[in-house]
C-alpha positions in Angstrom: -26.0 -62.9 15.2 -28.5 -64.5 12.8 -25.8 -66.9 11.4 -25.1 -68.1 14.9 -28.8 -68.9 15.5 -29.0 -70.7 12.2 -26.0 -72.8 13.0 -27.4 -73.6 16.4 -30.8 -74.6 14.9 -29.0 -76.8 12.3 -27.0 -78.6 15.0 -30.2 -79.1 17.1 -31.9 -80.7 14.2 -28.9 -83.0 13.7 -28.9 -83.9 17.3 -32.6 -84.8 17.2 -32.2 -86.8 14.0 -29.2 -88.7 15.6 -31.2 -89.3 18.8 -34.2 -90.6 16.8 -31.9 -92.9 14.7 -30.3 -94.3 17.9 -33.7 -94.9 19.6 -35.3 -96.5 16.5 -32.2 -98.4 15.4 -30.9 -99.7 18.7 -33.8 -102.0 19.5 -33.4 -103.8 16.2 -29.7 -104.5 16.9 -30.4 -105.6 20.5 -33.4 -107.7 19.7 -31.5 -109.8 17.1 -29.9 -111.7 19.9 -33.3 -112.3 21.5 -35.0 -113.8 18.4 -35.5 -117.5 18.9 -34.1 -118.4 15.5 -30.8 -116.6 16.3 -30.4 -117.7 19.9 -28.9 -121.0 21.0 -28.9 -121.9 24.7 -26.8 -124.4 26.6 -28.1 -125.1 30.1 -27.7 -127.7 32.8 -26.6 -128.5 36.3 -23.2 -129.1 37.8 -23.2 -131.6 40.7 -20.5 -133.4 42.6 -20.0 -137.2 42.8 -22.2 -137.1 45.9 -25.1 -135.6 43.9 -25.0 -132.3 45.7 -25.3 -129.2 43.5 -22.2 -127.1 43.0 -22.7 -123.3 43.5 -20.4 -120.7 42.0 -18.6 -123.2 39.6 -17.2 -121.8 36.4 -18.7 -123.5 33.3 -17.0 -122.9 29.9 -19.3 -123.2 26.9 -17.5 -122.8 23.5 -18.4 -123.1 19.8 -15.0 -124.4 18.7 -15.6 -123.9 14.9 -16.0 -120.1 15.3 -13.8 -120.0 18.4 -16.5 -118.2 20.5 -17.2 -119.1 24.0 -18.2 -117.8 27.4 -17.7 -118.7 31.0 -20.7 -118.6 33.2 -21.2 -119.4 36.9 -23.6 -121.8 38.5 -26.3 -120.5 40.8 -27.0 -121.9 44.3 -28.7 -125.0 42.8 -25.8 -125.7 40.5 -27.8 -124.4 37.4 -26.0 -122.6 34.6 -27.2 -121.1 31.3 -25.2 -119.7 28.4 -26.8 -118.1 25.3 -25.2 -117.7 22.0 -26.1 -115.7 18.9 -26.0 -118.4 16.2 -27.4 -118.7 12.7 -28.6 -121.7 10.6 -25.1 -122.0 9.2 -23.9 -122.9 12.7 -25.9 -126.1 12.6 -23.7 -129.1 13.7 -20.9 -126.8 15.0 -18.9 -128.6 17.7 -19.5 -127.4 21.2 -17.1 -127.9 24.1 -18.7 -127.7 27.6 -16.4 -127.9 30.6 -17.0 -127.8 34.3 -15.0 -129.1 37.3 -12.3 -130.5 35.1 -14.9 -132.6 33.2 -15.4 -132.1 29.5 -18.3 -132.9 27.3 -18.5 -132.4 23.5 -21.8 -131.9 21.8 -23.0 -130.5 18.4 -25.2 -127.5 17.8 -28.5 -129.1 16.9 -31.9 -127.6 16.0 -34.4 -127.5 13.2 -33.4 -124.7 10.9 -36.9 -124.4 9.5 -38.4 -123.8 12.9 -38.1 -120.1 13.6 -40.1 -119.9 16.8 -39.1 -122.8 19.1 -36.3 -122.0 21.5 -33.0 -123.7 20.5 -31.8 -125.3 23.8 -29.7 -128.3 24.8 -29.2 -129.5 28.3 -25.7 -130.7 29.4 -25.4 -131.9 33.0 -22.2 -132.7 35.0 -21.9 -135.0 37.9 -24.4 -137.6 39.2 -27.9 -137.2 40.5 -28.4 -133.7 39.3 -30.6 -134.2 36.3 -33.5 -131.8 36.9 -35.9 -129.9 34.7 -35.5 -126.1 35.5 -39.1 -125.4 34.4 -40.6 -127.7 37.0 -38.8 -126.2 40.1 -41.8 -124.0 40.8 -44.5 -126.5 39.9 -45.7 -126.5 43.5 -46.1 -122.7 43.4 -48.4 -122.9 40.3 -50.4 -125.8 41.7 -50.7 -124.1 45.1 -51.8 -120.8 43.5 -54.4 -122.7 41.5 -55.7 -124.4 44.6 -55.9 -121.1 46.5 -57.7 -119.5 43.5 -60.3 -122.3 43.4 -60.8 -122.1 47.2 -61.3 -118.3 47.1 -63.6 -118.6 44.1 -65.7 -121.2 45.8 -65.9 -119.2 49.0 -67.0 -116.0 47.1 -69.5 -118.1 45.1 -71.0 -119.6 48.2 -71.4 -116.2 49.8 -73.1 -114.8 46.7 -75.5 -117.7 46.5 -76.5 -117.3 50.1 -77.0 -113.5 49.6 -79.2 -114.1 46.6 -81.3 -116.7 48.4 -81.8 -114.3 51.4 -82.8 -111.6 49.0 -85.3 -113.9 47.3 -86.7 -115.0 50.7 -87.2 -111.3 51.7 -88.9 -110.6 48.4 -91.2 -113.5 48.8 -92.2 -112.4 52.4 -92.7 -108.8 51.3 -94.8 -109.8 48.3 -96.9 -112.0 50.5 -97.8 -109.1 52.8 -98.9 -106.9 49.9 -101.2 -109.6 48.5 -103.3 -109.9 51.7 
């Protein structure tokens, strides 16, 4: 009976050690693809000849030197984004980007000494679809800022009025006591 308990306790310790190793070790493996110096992103828009964005279009992005690629779909605005786990030795690798039967060839380009800046290139297809994905919600930021200023101004004006009324009441009450 005692041997069975000892064996069970031993296996529990092994399970705990394995669980801790997985929990501690897994984030380091997963985060490697998310470090800026190991991630290379190809993004852009796919539009038709009429300039309208193409939704749900397959875009092939492939590093032809290492024969690794992926197919991504465009969103409702024709935007696509493909991320790769690349290293400094992948600098100048040839890239093949294909959408709607149109092919573009680029090279992997970045500053190998810069370990913090995102490594991104933009490749657009079609005409009239050159956009900056970061500025799509500029109106939202500006509108939020304007609302914040208006609310702050309103609250500030209320506080100033309240302080002035309190000062006026103090002045009147002090005048009564002095007589």
